[in-house]
C-alpha positions in Angstrom: 37.9 -39.6 46.4 35.7 -37.8 43.9 32.0 -37.1 43.5 31.7 -35.9 47.1 33.6 -39.0 48.4 31.6 -41.7 46.6 34.2 -42.6 43.9 37.8 -43.6 44.1 39.7 -41.5 41.5 43.2 -42.2 42.7 46.0 -43.8 40.7 44.9 -45.3 37.3 41.3 -45.7 38.2 40.3 -42.2 37.4 36.8 -41.0 37.5 33.8 -42.1 35.5 31.4 -39.5 34.0 28.1 -40.8 32.9 26.6 -38.7 30.1 23.0 -38.8 28.8 22.3 -38.7 25.1 21.7 -34.9 25.3 25.3 -34.4 26.4 27.1 -36.0 23.4 29.7 -33.6 21.9 29.2 -31.2 24.7 32.3 -29.9 26.7 32.7 -31.3 30.2 34.2 -28.8 32.7 36.3 -30.2 35.5 37.4 -27.9 38.4 39.9 -28.5 41.1 38.5 -27.1 44.3 41.4 -28.0 46.5 42.1 -25.1 48.8 45.0 -23.9 51.0 44.7 -21.6 54.0 45.2 -17.8 53.6 45.6 -16.3 57.0 46.7 -13.2 58.9 45.9 -10.7 61.7 44.0 -7.5 61.7 45.0 -5.0 64.4 44.9 -1.4 65.4 47.8 0.7 64.3 50.1 2.3 66.9 48.9 0.2 69.8 51.7 -2.3 70.2 52.6 -3.7 73.6 54.8 -6.6 74.9 53.4 -9.8 73.5 51.5 -8.1 70.6 53.9 -6.1 68.4 51.2 -5.6 65.9 48.9 -3.9 68.3 45.4 -4.4 69.8 43.5 -7.2 68.0 40.5 -6.2 66.0 37.6 -8.7 66.3 34.6 -9.1 63.9 36.2 -7.3 61.0 35.1 -8.8 57.6 38.1 -9.8 55.4 37.4 -10.4 51.7 39.9 -11.6 49.1 39.4 -9.9 45.7 40.4 -10.8 42.2 40.5 -8.1 39.6 39.1 -9.0 36.2 40.5 -7.0 33.3 39.6 -7.0 29.7 41.8 -5.3 27.1 43.6 -3.4 29.8 40.4 -1.9 31.1 39.2 -3.1 34.5 35.7 -4.4 34.3 34.6 -6.0 37.5 36.1 -7.3 40.8 35.3 -10.8 41.9 35.1 -11.6 45.6 36.8 -14.9 46.0 36.0 -15.6 49.7 35.1 -13.6 52.9 35.3 -14.3 56.6 35.4 -12.5 59.9 38.3 -12.1 62.4 38.2 -14.0 65.6 38.4 -12.3 69.1 42.2 -12.4 68.8 42.1 -10.6 65.5 43.2 -13.5 63.4 41.5 -14.9 60.2 42.0 -17.9 58.0 40.3 -18.3 54.6 40.3 -21.3 52.3 41.7 -20.3 48.9 41.3 -22.5 45.8 44.6 -23.4 44.1 45.2 -21.4 41.0 43.3 -18.3 42.2 44.9 -14.9 42.1 44.4 -12.4 45.0 44.9 -8.9 43.8 44.0 -7.2 47.0 42.4 -7.7 50.4 39.4 -5.7 51.4 38.9 -5.3 55.2 35.5 -4.0 56.2 34.9 -2.4 59.6 32.8 0.8 60.2 34.1 2.4 57.0 37.6 2.4 58.5 40.9 2.7 56.5 43.3 -0.3 56.5 46.9 -0.6 55.4 49.4 -3.3 55.2 51.2 -3.8 58.5 55.0 -3.1 58.3 55.9 -6.8 58.4 53.0 -8.1 56.2 53.7 -10.9 53.8 51.0 -10.0 51.3 51.8 -8.9 47.8 49.1 -7.8 45.3 48.6 -10.4 42.5 49.5 -13.4 44.7 48.7 -16.6 42.9 47.7 -19.5 45.1 49.9 -22.6 44.6 49.6 -26.1 46.0 51.5 -27.2 49.1 52.1 -23.6 50.2 50.8 -21.9 53.4 50.0 -18.2 53.0 50.3 -16.7 56.4 51.4 -13.3 57.8 48.8 -11.5 55.6 48.5 -8.8 58.2 46.7 -5.4 58.1 46.3 -2.5 60.5 43.4 -0.1 61.1 44.9 3.4 60.7 41.6 5.3 61.2 41.7 8.1 63.8 38.9 10.0 65.6 38.4 13.2 67.5 37.9 13.0 71.3 36.7 15.8 73.5 37.3 15.6 77.3 35.7 18.0 79.8 37.2 18.1 83.3 35.2 20.7 85.2 34.0 21.9 88.6 30.2 21.7 88.9 27.6 22.8 86.4 29.4 26.1 86.3 32.2 24.4 84.3 34.9 25.9 86.6 38.5 25.2 85.9 39.8 23.0 88.7 43.4 22.7 87.7 45.8 20.9 85.4 44.5 17.4 84.6 46.1 14.4 83.1 43.8 12.4 80.9 44.5 8.7 80.1 43.0 6.9 77.0 43.2 3.3 76.1 41.4 0.8 73.9 38.8 -1.3 75.7 39.9 -4.9 76.3 43.5 -4.3 75.2 46.7 -4.4 77.3 48.1 -1.4 75.4 49.5 1.2 77.8 47.4 3.9 76.1 47.9 7.6 75.7 48.3 10.3 78.3 47.6 14.0 77.6 48.0 17.0 79.8 45.0 19.4 79.8 45.2 23.0 81.1 41.7 24.1 80.3 38.3 22.7 81.1 38.1 21.1 77.6 40.7 19.1 75.8 40.5 18.3 72.1 42.4 15.3 70.7 42.3 14.5 67.0 44.5 11.4 66.8 43.0 8.8 69.1 42.1 5.3 67.8 38.6 5.2 66.3 37.4 2.5 68.5 35.8 1.8 71.9 37.9 3.7 74.4 38.2 3.9 78.2 39.0 7.5 79.4 40.1 8.4 82.9 41.4 11.5 84.8 44.5 10.1 86.5 45.8 13.3 88.0 44.7 16.8 88.9 47.1 19.5 90.2 47.0 23.2 91.0 48.1 25.5 88.2 50.3 27.6 90.4 51.8 25.2 93.0 51.6 22.0 91.0 50.4 20.3 94.1 47.7 17.6 93.7 44.1 18.4 94.7 43.8 15.3 96.8 40.1 15.5 97.4 39.4 15.8 93.7 41.9 13.1 92.8 40.2 10.8 95.3 36.9 11.4 93.6 38.4 10.5 90.1 40.9 7.8 91.2 39.8 6.5 94.6 38.8 2.9 95.5 36.7 2.8 92.4 38.3 4.9 89.6 35.8 6.8 87.5 36.1 5.4 83.9 34.1 6.8 81.0 33.7 4.5 77.9 33.0 6.1 74.5 32.4 4.5 71.1 34.3 6.4 68.4 34.1 3.7 65.7 31.5 5.5 63.5 32.0 9.2 64.3 33.8 9.8 61.0 30.6 9.0 59.1 28.7 11.9 60.6 31.6 14.3 60.0 31.8 13.3 56.3 28.1 14.0 55.8 28.3 17.4 57.4 31.4 18.3 55.4 29.8 17.2 52.1 26.8 19.4 52.9 29.0 22.4 53.8 31.0 21.9 50.6 27.9 21.9 48.5 26.8 25.2 50.1 30.2 26.8 49.6 30.1 26.0 45.9 26.7 27.7 45.5 26.9 31.4 44.7 24.5 33.9 46.0 21.4 34.7 44.0 21.2 38.4 44.7 17.7 37.9 46.1 17.7 38.9 49.7 15.2 36.3 51.0 17.0 33.4 49.3 20.5 34.6 50.5 19.2 34.9 54.0 17.9 31.4 53.9 21.3 30.2 52.8 23.1 32.0 55.6 20.6 30.6 58.1 21.3 27.1 56.8 25.0 27.6 57.2 24.5 28.6 60.8 22.3 25.6 61.4 25.0 23.3 59.9 27.5 24.8 62.3 25.2 24.2 65.2 24.5 20.6 64.1 28.2 19.9 63.7 28.9 21.2 67.2 25.9 19.3 68.7 26.8 16.0 67.0 30.4 16.4 68.0 29.5 16.8 71.7 27.0 14.0 71.5 29.3 11.5 69.8 32.8 12.6 70.8 32.6 14.1 74.3 33.2 12.6 77.7 32.7 14.7 80.8 34.3 14.5 84.3 32.5 16.7 86.8 33.5 17.3 90.4 30.8 19.0 92.4 32.5 19.4 95.8 30.7 19.9 99.1 27.2 21.4 99.2 27.0 24.4 101.6 23.9 26.2 102.8 23.5 29.8 104.1 20.4 30.7 106.0 19.1 34.3 106.0 16.2 35.3 108.2 14.6 38.8 108.0 14.0 40.6 110.2 16.6 39.2 112.6 17.0 41.0 116.0 20.1 39.0 117.1 22.7 41.6 118.4 25.3 39.3 119.9 27.7 36.7 118.5 29.0 35.1 121.7 26.4 32.3 122.1 27.3 28.6 122.3 26.9 27.0 118.8 26.5 23.4 119.9 23.6 24.2 122.2 21.6 26.2 119.7 22.2 24.4 116.4 23.9 25.6 113.3 22.6 29.2 113.6 20.7 31.3 116.0 18.1 34.0 115.1 16.0 36.3 117.2 12.5 37.1 115.9 9.8 39.5 117.2 6.9 37.7 118.7 3.8 37.2 116.5 5.5 39.0 113.6 5.8 37.6 110.0 9.4 36.9 108.9 11.1 35.7 105.7 13.6 32.9 105.4 16.1 32.7 102.5 18.2 29.6 101.8 21.3 30.1 99.6 23.0 26.9 98.3 26.4 26.5 96.7 29.1 24.0 96.1 32.6 24.5 97.5 34.8 22.8 94.9 38.2 24.1 96.1 38.2 25.5 99.6 38.2 29.3 99.8 38.8 29.5 96.1 36.3 27.8 93.7 32.6 27.7 94.2 29.5 27.0 92.0 26.0 28.1 92.7 24.3 26.2 89.8 22.5 23.2 91.1 21.2 20.1 89.4 17.5 20.1 88.7 17.1 16.8 90.5 18.3 18.2 93.8 15.5 18.5 96.3 15.4 20.8 99.3 13.0 20.1 102.2 12.1 22.8 104.7 10.2 22.0 107.8 8.7 24.9 109.6 8.4 24.2 113.3 7.5 27.8 114.2 3.8 27.6 115.1 1.1 29.1 117.4 2.2 29.7 121.0 0.2 27.2 123.0 0.9 29.3 126.2 -0.6 32.5 124.7 -2.9 34.1 127.2 
């Protein structure tokens, strides 16, 4: 059928074209818009697992087929033939008109870099022919990102042992990556630039290699603590800062003290911005506070013995002189590792309530 299904143009019947008098001796252009599917998969490099040798599927990536137009050996413009998005399973299928030539495939996703997968069937300059099925046009996302992981004791950022950090792509059955971290902060430059789930799966003593069970239970108990971080667009911020730094390096000093001082100050500010943006965009933090302990000091205290019965008098016993002012001091700290690691920096949201039940003696004569 031709003319949007209204005319039968099969066999010897052909197709009738009605021309007005203004169209005599004018060329008539006839196009064949028959299409065949052009399909493949977009996945994340180095994330293969059983059942998905290509790796984690990449959904919502835009795939465009491009034809290069050249005139006299000089490339003029590129023509976008067709575009479409990948499905949740990372697959795409685009209708390609017979006779078209696909010079390259442009995959767009957060300014990431894509390469042909090792077993891809795509070849630059592919000419679309009838009765052929173009499948296996697979590409992988090779973009990497920097990830910073803090595993600390309290707000004091105490080192609480050797930690094992596990990283995996959100929503993917890939086994992920495991890294051993000796210090409070680990820096990893080669993680996939995607949505990642991060966990601390083990924590052991530096000397004995024994697990800190109470800390491990906090990170990996009945409900494991999982931090999710989005690293898909962090490279854009890094590139802008790097460009600004390069422009400053290329500028020579002026010899004018005030202007040179301004330049040095700007360089320091860029370094501070780079550090701050890195921590805002690339840092996940695992903090174990431990058990809050309280020491009560009363002055003056006239207690001279230590043999009183604790259960009958409370947590502590103090002897004060009758009708005499006294001072009470409360010291708070967290015990992170028993008899070893403590932290006396408290969260600003922590509230301490003190009830004073020392009042006027009603029996005073």
